C-alpha positions in Angstrom: 189.0 76.1 151.3 185.9 77.5 149.8 182.9 78.2 151.8 179.4 78.3 150.7 176.3 78.6 153.0 173.0 77.3 151.6 171.0 77.9 154.9 168.0 78.6 152.7 167.9 74.8 151.5 164.8 73.4 153.1 164.9 69.7 154.0 161.9 67.4 152.5 159.2 66.4 154.9 159.9 63.7 157.0 158.1 60.4 157.2 156.3 59.6 160.4 158.4 57.4 162.4 155.7 56.1 164.9 157.0 58.1 167.4 154.1 57.2 169.8 155.7 53.8 170.0 159.5 55.1 170.1 158.6 57.6 172.9 158.0 54.6 175.3 161.7 53.9 175.1 161.9 56.5 178.0 161.0 53.8 180.4 163.8 51.6 178.9 167.0 52.1 181.1 169.3 50.9 178.2 167.7 53.1 175.6 168.4 56.0 178.3 172.1 55.1 178.4 172.4 54.6 174.7 171.0 58.1 174.0 173.5 59.6 176.4 176.3 57.9 174.7 175.1 59.0 171.4 175.3 62.6 172.4 178.5 62.1 174.3 180.1 60.7 171.4 178.9 63.7 169.1 180.5 66.2 171.6 183.8 64.4 171.8 184.1 63.8 168.1 185.3 67.8 167.9 188.5 66.5 169.6 189.2 63.8 166.9 189.6 66.0 164.0 192.5 64.8 161.7 194.7 67.2 159.7 193.8 67.6 155.9 195.3 65.3 153.4 197.7 67.1 151.1 196.0 65.3 148.4 192.5 66.6 149.2 193.2 69.9 150.8 192.9 72.1 147.6 189.9 70.3 146.5 187.7 70.4 149.7 184.8 72.6 149.3 182.9 73.4 152.6 179.0 73.5 152.2 176.9 74.7 155.1 173.4 72.8 155.2 171.2 74.1 157.9 172.3 72.7 161.0 174.5 70.2 159.2 177.6 70.7 156.8 179.4 68.7 154.3 182.9 68.3 152.5 182.2 68.4 148.8 185.3 66.6 147.2 185.3 66.6 143.3 188.6 67.0 141.7 187.5 65.5 138.3 184.2 67.8 138.3 182.2 64.5 138.3 178.5 64.2 137.7 178.8 60.9 139.8 178.8 61.0 143.6 179.3 58.9 146.7 177.2 60.4 149.5 179.2 59.2 152.7 177.9 59.0 156.3 180.4 58.6 159.1 180.4 56.7 162.4 178.9 57.4 165.8 182.1 58.5 167.4 183.9 60.0 164.3 183.6 63.1 162.0 184.2 64.1 158.6 188.0 64.4 158.7 188.5 60.6 159.7 188.0 59.2 156.4 190.4 60.9 154.1 191.9 57.8 152.8 188.5 56.5 151.9 187.8 60.0 150.0 191.2 59.8 148.4 190.2 56.2 146.9 186.9 57.2 145.7 188.2 60.5 143.9 190.9 58.5 142.5 188.1 56.7 140.7 187.0 60.1 139.1 183.9 60.3 141.4 182.7 63.0 143.7 182.5 62.5 147.7 179.9 64.5 149.5 181.0 63.6 153.1 178.2 64.7 155.5 178.9 66.2 158.9 175.9 65.7 161.0 174.6 68.3 163.4 176.4 68.5 166.4 179.5 66.7 165.1 183.0 67.9 164.7 183.2 71.7 164.4 179.5 71.7 163.5 178.1 73.2 166.5 176.7 71.7 169.8 173.3 70.5 168.9 171.7 67.8 170.6 171.5 64.6 168.3 169.2 61.8 167.8 168.8 59.0 165.0 165.9 61.0 163.6 167.6 64.2 163.5 170.6 62.8 161.6 168.2 61.2 159.1 166.8 64.6 158.4 170.6 65.7 157.8 170.8 63.1 155.2 167.9 64.1 153.5 169.1 67.8 153.3 172.4 66.5 152.0 170.5 64.5 149.1 168.4 67.7 148.5 171.5 69.7 147.9 173.2 67.2 145.7 170.2 66.8 143.3 168.7 70.3 143.5 171.5 72.6 144.1 174.4 70.7 142.2 171.9 69.1 139.6 173.3 65.5 140.3 170.9 62.8 138.8 169.7 60.5 141.7 170.9 57.3 139.5 174.4 58.8 139.9 174.4 59.0 143.5 175.6 55.9 145.7 175.0 56.3 149.4 177.7 54.6 151.6 178.0 54.7 155.5 180.2 53.3 158.4 178.9 51.8 161.6 176.1 54.3 162.5 176.4 55.7 159.1 175.4 52.3 157.6 172.0 52.5 159.6 171.5 56.0 158.2 172.7 54.8 154.6 170.0 51.7 154.8 167.2 54.0 156.0 167.9 56.5 153.4 168.2 53.7 150.6 165.0 52.3 151.6 163.0 55.6 150.8 165.0 56.4 147.7 164.7 53.5 145.2 165.9 56.2 142.4 169.6 56.2 143.7 172.3 54.0 142.3 173.5 51.6 145.4 174.0 51.1 148.9 177.4 50.4 150.6 177.3 49.5 154.3 181.0 49.3 156.1 180.9 47.5 159.3 177.2 48.7 160.0 175.3 48.5 163.3 172.7 46.1 162.6 170.3 46.5 165.8 171.0 47.3 169.4 170.8 43.7 170.5 173.6 42.7 168.2 175.9 45.2 169.9 178.2 43.2 172.2 177.8 43.4 176.0 181.5 44.4 176.1 180.6 47.6 174.0 177.4 48.3 175.7 178.7 48.1 179.4 182.4 49.5 178.9 182.3 53.4 179.7 185.4 53.7 177.3 184.2 51.4 174.4 180.3 52.0 174.7 177.3 53.2 176.5 178.4 52.1 180.1 174.9 50.6 180.7 174.9 48.7 184.0 174.5 45.0 184.0 171.1 45.3 185.9 169.8 47.6 183.2 171.0 45.1 180.5 169.4 42.2 182.4 166.3 44.1 182.8 165.8 45.0 179.3 166.7 41.4 177.9 164.2 39.9 180.4 161.1 42.0 179.4 160.3 41.2 175.9 158.7 44.7 175.2 161.7 46.6 176.5 163.9 44.6 174.0 161.5 45.2 171.2 161.4 48.9 171.7 165.3 49.2 172.2 165.6 47.3 168.7 163.9 50.1 166.9 166.9 52.1 167.4 169.3 51.9 165.0 168.1 48.9 163.2 169.5 48.4 159.6 168.1 44.9 159.4 164.5 46.3 159.3 165.4 49.1 156.9 167.0 46.5 154.5 163.6 44.8 154.3 162.4 47.7 152.2 165.6 48.3 150.0 165.3 47.9 146.4 168.5 49.0 144.9 171.8 47.0 144.7 173.3 46.6 148.3 177.0 45.8 149.4 178.3 45.0 152.8 181.8 44.7 154.2 182.7 43.7 157.7 185.4 42.1 160.0 185.2 38.9 162.0 187.3 40.6 165.0 184.9 43.7 164.9 184.5 44.7 168.6 181.4 46.9 168.1 179.1 45.0 165.7 178.6 41.3 165.8 178.8 38.3 163.4 175.4 37.4 164.0 174.1 40.7 163.2 176.0 40.9 159.9 174.7 37.5 159.1 171.3 38.4 159.7 171.6 41.6 157.5 173.1 39.6 154.6 170.3 36.9 154.8 167.7 39.9 154.8 169.5 41.6 151.7 169.4 38.1 149.9 165.9 37.6 150.5 165.1 40.9 149.1 167.2 40.0 146.1 169.2 43.2 146.5 172.8 41.7 147.8 175.2 42.2 145.0 178.5 41.8 147.0 179.9 40.8 150.5 183.4 40.7 151.9 184.0 39.2 155.5 187.7 39.9 156.5 189.4 38.2 159.4 191.0 41.3 160.5 190.5 45.1 160.4 188.3 45.6 163.4 185.5 48.3 163.4 187.9 50.4 161.4 187.5 51.6 157.6 190.9 50.0 157.2 192.9 49.7 153.8 191.3 46.2 152.7 188.0 47.8 153.4 188.7 50.8 151.4 190.1 48.6 148.5 186.7 46.6 148.4 184.7 50.0 148.3 186.9 50.9 145.2 186.1 47.5 143.6 182.4 48.3 144.2 182.7 51.5 142.6 184.1 50.2 139.4 181.4 47.5 139.3 178.3 49.8 140.0 179.5 52.8 137.8 180.4 50.5 134.9 176.8 49.4 134.5 174.8 52.1 132.7 
């Protein structure tokens, strides 16, 4: 595996995210538990590394991106790329079947490994820090590799779907947005997920009840991981895929996201499978492959 470090690559200036309002979430008990879970999952992702696929092994190029990193996979030496963003409890190695499908379409994959994830150090993570990592990855693709923005599609799973929507809302120059089982907002995460220490945050019922009964706390909490709000600013074609039996993200959240995309006039495709759960399974991978055929056939 070739190694290329580009630690001199400087990320672009970041947009002010109204930190004064978000900082009030320190008084929100559920927000506190969610942040702890976020960092716990980042740390645990190092124990979930999958072996390299024989089909991809010789084509994976490791790229250092300041505090983040990426797999650059491009057997066809394509000038068209999928910038892929993984989920909250995953790492870059867990989506190799998807990478195989994308590269099989003669497209490159730039799979971002966020700071603090996988073998990529022990940095403390936050939503805003990961947004910076996505910007750095884009900077590398466009500036260092010379890939044209209109040839880049951003795709994300779960947490990666939120990050993808946020990125797409700021970059109308890119080609398309693909969201796979995306988190829509915290209030649409199921109580089973939020309260189970193995499945989710482990937030106590009292903390959940307190947050739900105080409108200000509920509004503050929903500033986190909110792809519905991000979709309100998206200007590029958007595709969404979800499963009815998803144990993490709810049907209601996905329906709200779809309505928002339709109102914006950007929803170009949607699949709602009865099975598959929260995973990027074979049927979701097949749909992503169809999306790639569609968006890159239009010049």
